[in-house]
C-alpha positions as CSV (number, residue, x, y, z in Angstrom):
1,M,-42.6,-57.9,-16.3
2,Q,-44.5,-58.8,-19.3
3,K,-42.5,-59.6,-22.5
4,F,-43.7,-58.8,-26.1
5,P,-42.3,-60.4,-29.2
6,L,-39.7,-58.2,-31.0
7,A,-41.8,-58.1,-34.1
8,F,-44.6,-56.7,-32.0
9,L,-42.4,-53.9,-30.6
10,S,-41.0,-53.0,-33.9
11,F,-44.5,-52.7,-35.4
12,A,-45.8,-50.7,-32.5
13,A,-42.8,-48.3,-32.6
14,G,-43.1,-47.8,-36.4
15,L,-46.9,-47.2,-36.1
16,S,-46.3,-44.6,-33.3
17,A,-43.7,-42.8,-35.4
18,Q,-45.9,-42.8,-38.5
19,D,-48.9,-41.3,-36.5
20,A,-46.7,-38.6,-35.0
21,T,-45.1,-37.3,-38.2
22,P,-48.2,-36.0,-40.0
23,L,-49.6,-34.3,-36.9
24,T,-46.1,-32.7,-36.1
25,R,-45.9,-31.4,-39.7
26,L,-49.5,-30.1,-39.6
27,V,-48.9,-28.2,-36.3
28,D,-45.5,-26.8,-37.4
29,A,-47.0,-25.6,-40.7
30,V,-50.2,-24.0,-39.3
31,A,-49.1,-22.7,-35.9
32,P,-47.4,-19.6,-37.3
33,S,-50.7,-18.4,-38.8
34,I,-52.6,-19.0,-35.4
35,V,-52.5,-15.9,-33.1
36,T,-54.1,-14.9,-29.8
37,V,-56.5,-12.0,-29.8
38,R,-57.1,-10.2,-26.5
39,I,-60.4,-8.3,-26.2
40,V,-61.5,-5.8,-23.6
41,A,-65.1,-5.0,-23.9
42,E,-67.7,-2.9,-21.8
43,L,-70.9,-4.7,-21.4
44,T,-74.0,-2.7,-20.6
45,M,-76.8,-4.7,-18.8
46,P,-80.5,-3.9,-19.8
47,P,-82.6,-1.6,-17.7
48,M,-84.5,-4.6,-16.2
49,M,-81.2,-5.9,-14.9
50,G,-80.0,-2.5,-13.5
51,G,-78.4,-1.0,-16.5
52,E,-74.9,-1.3,-15.0
53,K,-71.8,-1.4,-17.0
54,H,-69.3,-4.3,-16.6
55,E,-65.8,-4.7,-18.1
56,M,-65.2,-8.0,-19.7
57,R,-61.8,-9.4,-20.7
58,E,-61.7,-12.3,-23.2
59,E,-59.2,-14.2,-25.3
60,A,-59.9,-15.7,-28.8
61,L,-57.8,-17.4,-31.3
62,G,-57.4,-15.7,-34.7
63,T,-55.9,-16.7,-38.1
64,V,-53.7,-14.6,-40.1
65,V,-55.2,-14.3,-43.6
66,D,-53.1,-11.6,-45.3
67,R,-49.5,-10.3,-44.9
68,S,-50.9,-6.9,-44.3
69,G,-51.9,-7.8,-40.8
70,L,-55.5,-8.9,-41.5
71,V,-56.6,-11.5,-38.9
72,L,-59.8,-13.7,-39.0
73,V,-61.6,-14.0,-35.7
74,A,-65.2,-15.0,-34.5
75,S,-67.6,-12.1,-34.4
76,A,-69.0,-13.5,-31.2
77,A,-65.6,-12.9,-29.5
78,L,-65.7,-9.3,-30.4
79,D,-69.3,-8.6,-29.4
80,P,-69.9,-10.6,-26.1
81,G,-73.3,-8.8,-25.9
82,E,-74.6,-10.2,-29.1
83,H,-73.2,-13.7,-28.1
84,M,-75.2,-13.5,-24.8
85,N,-78.2,-12.3,-26.6
86,M,-78.0,-15.4,-28.9
87,M,-77.7,-17.6,-25.8
88,F,-80.9,-16.2,-24.4
89,G,-82.7,-16.3,-27.6
90,G,-83.3,-12.6,-27.9
91,E,-85.2,-12.5,-24.6
92,V,-82.5,-10.4,-23.0
93,E,-80.8,-7.5,-24.8
94,L,-77.3,-6.6,-23.8
95,D,-75.0,-4.0,-25.4
96,S,-71.3,-4.3,-25.7
97,T,-68.4,-2.1,-27.0
98,V,-64.8,-3.2,-27.6
99,T,-62.6,-0.7,-25.7
100,S,-59.2,-2.5,-26.4
101,L,-58.1,-5.0,-28.9
102,K,-54.6,-6.6,-29.0
103,V,-53.0,-9.4,-31.0
104,V,-50.2,-11.7,-29.8
105,I,-48.2,-13.3,-32.4
106,G,-46.9,-16.8,-31.5
107,N,-45.4,-16.7,-27.9
108,E,-44.2,-13.2,-28.1
109,D,-44.3,-11.0,-25.0
110,Q,-45.5,-7.9,-26.9
111,E,-49.2,-7.1,-27.7
112,L,-50.0,-5.4,-31.0
113,A,-52.9,-3.1,-31.1
114,A,-55.6,-3.8,-33.8
115,T,-58.9,-2.5,-34.9
116,V,-62.1,-4.2,-36.4
117,V,-62.1,-3.5,-40.2
118,A,-64.8,-5.8,-41.5
119,K,-67.6,-8.2,-40.5
120,D,-69.3,-11.0,-42.3
121,D,-72.6,-11.3,-40.6
122,Q,-73.8,-14.3,-42.7
123,L,-70.9,-16.4,-41.4
124,G,-70.3,-15.0,-38.0
125,L,-66.8,-14.0,-39.0
126,S,-64.9,-10.7,-38.4
127,Y,-61.6,-9.3,-39.4
128,V,-59.2,-7.2,-37.3
129,R,-56.1,-5.3,-38.7
130,I,-52.8,-5.1,-36.7
131,A,-51.8,-1.5,-36.4
132,E,-48.0,-1.8,-36.7
133,L,-46.2,-5.0,-37.6
134,G,-42.7,-3.5,-37.6
135,D,-40.2,-5.9,-39.3
136,R,-42.4,-9.0,-38.6
137,K,-43.2,-11.1,-41.6
138,L,-46.6,-12.8,-41.1
139,V,-47.5,-16.2,-42.5
140,P,-51.1,-16.0,-43.8
141,L,-53.2,-19.1,-44.3
142,A,-54.2,-19.6,-47.9
143,F,-57.7,-20.7,-48.8
144,D,-56.9,-21.9,-52.4
145,Q,-57.5,-25.6,-52.0
146,A,-60.5,-27.8,-52.2
147,P,-59.8,-31.2,-50.9
148,E,-62.5,-33.8,-51.3
149,L,-64.4,-34.6,-48.0
150,G,-67.2,-37.0,-47.2
151,I,-69.0,-38.1,-44.1
152,G,-66.5,-40.0,-41.8
153,A,-63.5,-37.8,-43.0
154,E,-61.1,-36.9,-40.3
155,V,-60.3,-33.2,-40.0
156,Y,-57.9,-31.2,-37.8
157,A,-57.8,-27.9,-36.2
158,V,-54.6,-26.2,-34.7
159,R,-55.2,-24.4,-31.4
160,R,-53.1,-22.5,-28.9
161,L,-53.0,-22.8,-25.1
162,P,-53.0,-19.6,-23.1
163,E,-50.0,-17.6,-22.0
164,G,-49.4,-19.5,-18.9
165,Y,-48.6,-22.6,-21.2
166,D,-46.3,-20.5,-23.4
167,Y,-49.1,-20.3,-26.1
168,A,-48.1,-24.0,-27.1
169,P,-49.8,-25.1,-30.4
170,F,-51.6,-28.4,-30.6
171,A,-53.8,-30.2,-32.8
172,V,-57.5,-31.3,-32.3
173,R,-59.1,-34.1,-34.3
174,N,-62.8,-34.0,-35.4
175,L,-65.0,-35.9,-37.7
176,V,-67.2,-35.0,-40.6
177,S,-70.6,-36.4,-39.5
178,G,-73.0,-34.9,-42.0
179,R,-73.8,-32.3,-44.6
180,I,-76.5,-29.6,-45.3
181,K,-77.6,-28.0,-48.6
182,K,-79.6,-25.1,-47.2
183,P,-79.5,-22.4,-46.1
184,R,-76.1,-23.0,-47.8
185,S,-73.8,-25.9,-48.5
186,A,-71.7,-26.9,-45.5
187,W,-70.4,-29.8,-43.7
188,I,-71.4,-30.9,-40.1
189,L,-68.8,-31.8,-37.5
190,A,-69.3,-34.4,-34.9
191,G,-67.8,-32.2,-32.2
192,G,-68.0,-28.7,-31.2
193,L,-65.4,-26.1,-32.3
194,D,-65.1,-22.4,-32.1
195,T,-66.4,-20.3,-34.9
196,A,-63.6,-18.9,-37.3
197,S,-61.4,-22.1,-36.6
198,P,-59.7,-23.3,-39.8
199,L,-59.8,-27.1,-40.5
200,F,-57.4,-29.2,-42.3
201,T,-56.8,-32.7,-43.5
202,I,-54.0,-34.7,-42.0
203,D,-51.7,-33.7,-44.9
204,G,-52.2,-30.1,-44.2
205,K,-54.8,-29.1,-46.9
206,V,-57.3,-26.5,-45.8
207,T,-60.9,-27.9,-45.8
208,G,-62.7,-24.8,-44.7
209,V,-63.6,-22.8,-41.6
210,V,-66.2,-23.2,-38.8
211,A,-68.9,-20.7,-39.5
212,R,-72.3,-19.7,-38.0
213,I,-75.1,-20.7,-40.1
214,E,-78.6,-19.7,-39.1
215,A,-81.8,-21.0,-40.7
216,K,-84.6,-18.6,-41.1
217,G,-88.0,-19.8,-40.1
218,Q,-87.7,-23.6,-40.1
219,G,-84.8,-24.9,-38.1
220,D,-84.7,-22.2,-35.4
221,D,-84.6,-23.3,-31.8
222,P,-88.0,-22.7,-30.3
223,R,-86.9,-23.4,-26.8
224,G,-87.2,-20.7,-24.2
225,M,-84.3,-19.2,-22.1
226,M,-84.8,-21.5,-19.1
227,M,-85.0,-24.7,-21.2
228,R,-81.7,-23.6,-23.0
229,M,-80.0,-22.9,-19.6
230,L,-81.1,-26.3,-18.3
231,G,-80.1,-28.0,-21.6
232,G,-83.5,-29.5,-22.0
233,G,-85.4,-30.1,-25.2
234,R,-83.8,-31.0,-28.5
235,S,-80.1,-30.5,-29.2
236,G,-78.8,-27.1,-30.0
237,P,-77.2,-25.9,-33.3
238,A,-74.6,-28.1,-35.1
239,T,-71.1,-27.1,-35.8
240,F,-70.8,-26.2,-39.5
241,V,-67.9,-25.8,-41.9
242,V,-68.0,-23.8,-45.1
243,G,-65.6,-24.5,-47.9
244,P,-62.2,-22.7,-48.7
245,Q,-63.8,-20.8,-51.6
246,V,-66.6,-19.3,-49.4
247,V,-63.9,-18.1,-47.0
248,A,-61.6,-16.8,-49.8
249,N,-64.5,-14.6,-51.0
250,S,-65.2,-13.4,-47.4
251,I,-61.5,-12.4,-47.0
252,A,-61.5,-10.7,-50.4
253,R,-64.4,-8.5,-49.3
254,A,-62.6,-7.9,-46.0
255,L,-59.6,-6.8,-47.8
256,E,-61.6,-4.1,-49.8
257,A,-63.2,-2.9,-46.6
258,A,-59.7,-2.7,-44.9
259,Q,-58.4,-0.5,-47.7
260,K,-61.2,2.0,-47.1
261,A,-60.9,1.9,-43.3
262,P,-58.7,4.5,-41.5
263,P,-55.3,3.2,-40.4
264,A,-55.2,1.6,-37.0
265,E,-53.4,3.4,-34.3
266,A,-50.7,1.7,-32.2
267,K,-51.3,2.1,-28.6
């Protein structure tokens, strides 16, 4: 058995405890705001592919952004047809319609019905509203901070595993690898992450949300469908993060739209 000096063991134990504490605090603080969104959609194939209809069931993570039951989710998750059209570069047109939308809070057994109340097409973000919260008190995430970031900064996302793993929350580390100034100011992540994922510093400050940013004209990916499927040619779009104020403005517009939308019906 290999022996280590006591000083080394004490240093290693202390370092491990220090590393674990910030992540534990981050996950504990953010997890109540991260929910699971279950989507059932009807996908209609184009005539050239038979025109058949297929049911698709997907799960996406959402973020509670208002106590009224407003949840931020990626638009692509609510419209799998549009997502597939983007993958094929517009060379195949598929239509999809959401037929069922449910939200699971934490690791509850109950599914809460929800409806789409707003979309932010510029950022690829959508907002759904839970129909009936009952006596639940939601914990919304606030986008009222603006921590300083720079290339090389570490950022974290809090995710949830599927139901089979008790919806366990966990942290994912990423790295700011660059920045763009147009078509809008945004940070670039070194690794991929789902659209609508909020990001944080290790001490829990909100740094922004992963968003879809499309460049018009220059910057579009000119590869054809086959090259994209094979992964050839130049690399695909980067993962962008817009700042908290951009997201706060988007949420404000969504709340205005939600007030005008008819109340969701619980099913």
